[in-house]
C-alpha positions as CSV (number, residue, x, y, z in Angstrom):
1,M,-14.5,11.5,70.1
2,R,-11.2,13.4,69.2
3,I,-9.9,10.2,67.7
4,L,-12.9,9.9,65.4
5,T,-12.7,13.5,64.4
6,F,-9.0,13.1,63.6
7,L,-9.6,10.0,61.5
8,F,-12.4,11.8,59.6
9,L,-10.2,14.8,58.8
10,S,-7.3,12.6,57.7
11,S,-9.6,10.7,55.3
12,V,-10.8,14.0,53.7
13,I,-7.3,15.3,53.2
14,C,-6.2,12.0,51.6
15,L,-9.1,12.0,49.2
16,F,-8.4,15.6,48.2
17,A,-4.7,14.9,47.5
18,A,-5.6,11.9,45.3
19,S,-8.0,14.0,43.3
20,C,-5.4,16.6,42.7
21,R,-3.0,14.0,41.4
22,R,-5.5,12.7,38.9
23,D,-6.5,16.1,37.6
24,N,-2.9,17.3,37.4
25,P,-0.4,14.8,35.9
26,P,3.3,15.6,36.3
27,A,4.4,18.4,33.9
28,N,7.8,16.8,33.2
29,N,6.3,13.6,31.7
30,S,3.9,15.5,29.5
31,Q,6.7,17.7,28.1
32,S,8.9,14.7,27.6
33,N,6.2,12.8,25.6
34,A,5.5,15.9,23.5
35,S,9.2,16.3,22.7
36,A,9.5,12.6,21.7
37,N,6.4,12.8,19.4
38,K,7.8,15.9,17.7
39,N,11.1,14.3,17.1
40,T,9.4,11.2,15.6
41,V,7.4,13.3,13.2
42,N,10.4,15.3,12.0
43,A,12.5,12.1,11.5
44,N,9.8,10.6,9.3
45,N,9.6,13.6,7.1
46,V,13.3,14.2,6.5
47,N,14.1,13.9,2.7
48,S,11.0,11.9,2.2
49,N,9.1,11.5,-1.1
50,I,6.0,10.8,0.9
51,S,3.7,13.3,2.6
52,S,2.4,11.6,5.7
53,P,-1.1,12.1,7.1
54,S,-1.2,13.9,10.4
55,S,-0.8,11.7,13.5
56,S,-4.0,13.2,14.8
57,P,-7.3,11.5,14.0
58,I,-8.6,12.4,10.6
59,V,-11.6,14.7,11.0
60,G,-13.9,15.1,7.9
61,A,-12.7,14.0,4.5
62,P,-9.3,12.3,4.2
63,P,-6.6,14.5,2.7
64,V,-5.9,14.5,-1.1
65,Y,-2.3,14.5,-2.4
66,T,-0.9,15.3,-5.7
67,Y,2.4,14.5,-7.3
68,E,5.7,15.9,-8.7
69,I,7.6,13.9,-11.3
70,V,11.2,13.4,-10.2
71,N,12.4,11.0,-13.0
72,T,11.0,9.4,-16.1
73,F,12.0,5.9,-17.2
74,K,11.2,3.6,-20.2
75,H,8.5,1.0,-19.8
76,D,7.6,-1.8,-22.1
77,S,4.4,-0.7,-23.8
78,S,3.5,-4.3,-24.5
79,S,3.4,-5.2,-20.8
80,F,-0.2,-5.3,-19.4
81,T,1.1,-4.4,-15.9
82,E,-0.7,-6.2,-13.1
83,G,2.0,-6.3,-10.4
84,L,5.1,-4.3,-9.6
85,F,7.7,-4.1,-6.9
86,F,11.3,-2.9,-6.5
87,Q,14.1,-4.9,-4.8
88,D,17.9,-4.9,-4.8
89,G,18.1,-2.3,-7.5
90,F,15.7,-3.9,-10.0
91,L,12.0,-3.7,-10.8
92,Y,10.0,-6.9,-10.9
93,E,6.8,-6.9,-12.9
94,S,3.9,-9.3,-13.5
95,A,2.3,-8.9,-17.0
96,G,-1.2,-10.1,-17.6
97,R,-3.5,-11.4,-20.3
98,E,-3.8,-14.9,-21.5
99,E,-1.0,-16.1,-23.8
100,K,1.0,-13.0,-22.8
101,S,1.5,-13.3,-19.1
102,D,5.0,-13.5,-17.5
103,L,7.2,-12.5,-14.6
104,R,10.1,-10.3,-15.4
105,K,13.1,-8.6,-13.8
106,V,13.7,-5.2,-15.4
107,D,16.6,-2.7,-15.4
108,L,15.1,0.5,-14.1
109,N,17.4,2.9,-16.0
110,T,17.0,1.2,-19.5
111,G,13.7,-0.7,-19.2
112,A,15.5,-3.8,-20.5
113,V,14.2,-7.1,-19.4
114,K,17.0,-9.0,-17.6
115,Q,15.2,-12.1,-16.7
116,R,11.8,-13.5,-17.6
117,R,9.6,-16.5,-16.9
118,K,6.6,-17.0,-19.1
119,M,3.3,-18.4,-17.7
120,D,1.3,-21.1,-19.3
121,A,-0.8,-19.6,-22.1
122,K,-4.1,-20.3,-20.2
123,Y,-3.1,-18.2,-17.2
124,F,-3.7,-14.4,-16.7
125,G,-0.9,-13.1,-14.5
126,E,-1.8,-10.7,-11.7
127,G,-0.2,-9.2,-8.6
128,T,3.3,-10.1,-7.5
129,T,5.6,-9.6,-4.5
130,A,8.7,-11.1,-2.9
131,L,9.0,-12.3,0.7
132,N,11.6,-14.5,2.4
133,G,13.6,-15.3,-0.8
134,K,10.5,-16.2,-2.8
135,I,8.4,-14.5,-5.5
136,Y,4.7,-14.9,-5.4
137,Q,2.6,-14.3,-8.5
138,L,-1.2,-14.4,-8.5
139,T,-3.5,-15.5,-11.3
140,W,-6.8,-13.7,-12.1
141,Q,-9.5,-16.4,-12.1
142,D,-7.6,-19.7,-11.7
143,G,-7.2,-19.6,-7.9
144,K,-3.5,-20.3,-8.1
145,C,-0.5,-18.5,-6.8
146,F,2.8,-19.5,-8.3
147,V,5.8,-19.4,-6.0
148,Y,9.3,-19.0,-7.5
149,D,12.9,-18.8,-6.3
150,F,13.8,-15.1,-6.1
151,N,17.1,-15.5,-7.8
152,T,16.5,-18.1,-10.5
153,F,12.7,-17.8,-11.1
154,E,12.5,-21.6,-10.9
155,P,9.1,-22.8,-9.7
156,L,8.9,-24.0,-6.1
157,S,5.2,-24.6,-5.4
158,I,1.7,-23.7,-6.3
159,L,-0.7,-22.4,-3.6
160,T,-4.4,-22.2,-4.1
161,Y,-7.1,-19.7,-3.0
162,N,-10.8,-19.0,-3.5
163,G,-12.1,-16.2,-5.7
164,E,-10.1,-13.9,-7.9
165,G,-6.5,-12.6,-7.5
166,W,-5.8,-8.9,-8.2
167,G,-3.1,-7.1,-6.2
168,L,-0.4,-8.5,-3.9
169,T,2.1,-7.0,-1.5
170,H,3.4,-7.9,2.0
171,D,4.1,-6.3,5.4
172,G,7.3,-8.3,6.2
173,T,5.3,-11.2,7.7
174,N,2.2,-11.8,5.8
175,L,1.1,-11.5,2.2
176,I,-1.6,-8.9,1.5
177,M,-4.0,-9.5,-1.3
178,S,-6.9,-7.8,-3.1
179,D,-9.6,-9.4,-5.2
180,G,-11.2,-6.5,-6.9
181,S,-13.8,-5.9,-4.1
182,H,-13.6,-3.6,-1.1
183,Q,-11.8,-6.2,1.0
184,I,-8.1,-6.9,1.5
185,K,-6.9,-10.2,2.9
186,F,-3.8,-10.9,5.0
187,I,-2.4,-14.3,4.0
188,D,-0.1,-16.8,5.5
189,P,2.7,-17.2,2.9
190,T,3.3,-20.8,3.7
191,N,-0.2,-22.2,2.9
192,F,-2.2,-19.2,1.7
193,R,-4.6,-19.4,4.6
194,V,-6.5,-16.2,5.2
195,I,-5.5,-14.8,8.6
196,R,-7.7,-11.7,8.7
197,T,-9.6,-9.4,6.4
198,I,-10.1,-5.6,6.4
199,S,-12.8,-3.8,4.5
200,V,-12.5,-0.3,2.9
201,F,-15.4,2.1,3.0
202,N,-15.6,5.5,1.4
203,N,-18.3,7.7,2.9
204,G,-20.1,4.6,4.2
205,K,-20.0,2.8,0.9
206,P,-17.7,-0.1,-0.1
207,Q,-14.8,1.2,-2.1
208,M,-14.8,-1.4,-4.8
209,R,-12.0,-2.4,-7.3
210,L,-9.0,-2.2,-5.1
211,N,-6.3,-3.5,-7.4
212,E,-2.5,-3.4,-7.4
213,L,-1.0,-2.9,-3.9
214,E,2.1,-1.7,-2.3
215,Y,3.1,-1.5,1.4
216,I,4.8,1.8,2.1
217,K,5.9,3.0,5.6
218,G,3.2,1.2,7.5
219,E,0.4,2.0,5.0
220,I,-1.2,0.0,2.2
221,W,-1.4,1.9,-1.1
222,A,-4.0,0.6,-3.6
223,N,-4.7,1.4,-7.2
224,I,-8.4,1.7,-7.9
225,W,-9.1,0.1,-11.3
226,H,-11.0,2.5,-13.6
227,S,-11.4,5.0,-10.7
228,D,-12.7,7.4,-13.4
229,E,-16.0,5.6,-13.6
230,E,-18.7,7.4,-11.6
231,A,-20.0,4.3,-10.0
232,I,-16.5,3.6,-8.6
233,L,-15.0,7.0,-7.7
234,G,-15.5,9.4,-10.6
235,K,-11.9,10.5,-10.4
236,E,-9.1,9.5,-12.9
237,N,-5.9,7.8,-11.8
238,Y,-6.5,7.6,-8.1
239,I,-4.6,5.7,-5.4
240,V,-6.0,5.2,-1.9
241,R,-3.8,5.1,1.2
242,L,-5.1,2.7,3.8
243,D,-4.5,1.8,7.5
244,P,-3.6,-1.9,7.5
245,K,-5.2,-2.3,11.0
246,D,-8.7,-1.6,10.0
247,G,-8.9,-0.4,6.3
248,K,-9.5,3.2,7.3
249,I,-8.8,5.6,4.4
250,L,-5.8,7.8,5.3
251,G,-5.7,9.8,2.1
252,W,-6.0,9.9,-1.7
253,I,-3.3,10.4,-4.3
254,D,-4.5,12.2,-7.5
255,L,-2.4,11.2,-10.4
256,K,-4.6,12.6,-13.1
257,G,-2.8,13.5,-16.3
258,I,0.5,11.8,-15.4
259,S,0.6,9.9,-18.6
260,Q,-2.3,11.2,-20.7
261,D,-1.0,9.9,-24.0
262,D,-1.0,6.3,-22.7
263,V,-4.5,6.5,-21.4
264,E,-5.8,8.0,-24.7
265,R,-4.3,5.1,-26.8
266,D,-6.5,2.5,-25.1
267,E,-9.2,2.8,-22.4
268,E,-7.7,-0.2,-20.7
269,N,-4.3,1.5,-20.2
270,T,-5.2,2.3,-16.7
271,L,-2.8,3.3,-13.8
272,N,-1.8,0.0,-12.3
273,G,1.6,-0.3,-10.8
274,I,3.2,1.0,-7.5
275,A,6.7,0.1,-6.4
276,Y,8.6,1.4,-3.4
277,D,12.4,1.6,-3.1
278,A,12.7,1.5,0.7
279,V,16.5,1.9,0.7
280,N,16.4,5.2,-1.2
281,D,12.8,6.3,-0.4
282,R,11.7,6.4,-4.0
283,I,8.1,5.8,-5.3
284,F,7.5,4.5,-8.8
285,V,4.2,4.3,-10.7
286,T,3.2,3.1,-14.1
287,G,0.2,1.6,-15.9
288,K,-1.0,-1.1,-18.3
289,Q,0.8,-0.8,-21.6
290,W,2.3,2.6,-20.6
291,R,5.4,3.7,-22.4
292,K,6.8,5.3,-19.3
293,L,7.4,4.6,-15.6
294,F,7.6,7.6,-13.3
295,E,9.5,8.3,-10.0
296,I,7.2,10.7,-8.2
297,K,7.2,12.8,-5.0
298,V,3.8,12.9,-3.2
299,K,2.8,16.2,-1.8
300,P,-0.3,17.8,-0.3
301,K,-2.8,19.1,-2.9
302,A,-3.3,22.9,-2.8
């Protein structure tokens, strides 16, 4: 009987000790993790031109950011900007419209075109990006992506896809493409096969007209074509910041009034160009037929 009683009491004590361990994790590990997280946040924000969303889950409406102009550069007002990226000290731009489309390498400080490759007159050039020593340039409604050598602009191949081509960027492994809808596709750069698709919803409704794209510090930034229209967003010159994992909206960037004279000249002179200089942490924006290109700093909106 004493043996049974002893065994029973031992079991109770063990169960009680295990429960305490589950309810009270070691304090040292908790403090260490908190310290590591704090250091990571501080490191990401040092000398950054980008205000990052909180690491905590977004509750309620995503944050809205505004801008501060850091520098202003010349931009070719005849370029109907459809794609833009920055690499090795130069801007690379895809200009659209039939008979006027081309790919160009541009001197940031002067706006001078240093290298150009014209597209066949029947093509309407769209988004562009560079990956693994190649430049990719979409076409609007022809289902073709032209691939060029990065240095010479010489054609290497033509890849095909279904639907329209709008914006293009990459995450270091895959191409990332928009088609004017609320969906963004991750593309195998070797054969243009769709690997996966994310969908973007704003208050439960598809956020249509996702256009020119840029991949910045683990986020996808997307221009919204004619975001001023009530049926689309009802807010002028808006960029949306997206989580590439699932398309969740991380924030909005309000660029209203950044180049009002360009917008007033032609209603199609919409904001449509984001480029990121990862080496120097600089963000550039411009628009279709704008006279200027801006380096901006993004900051929380008061």
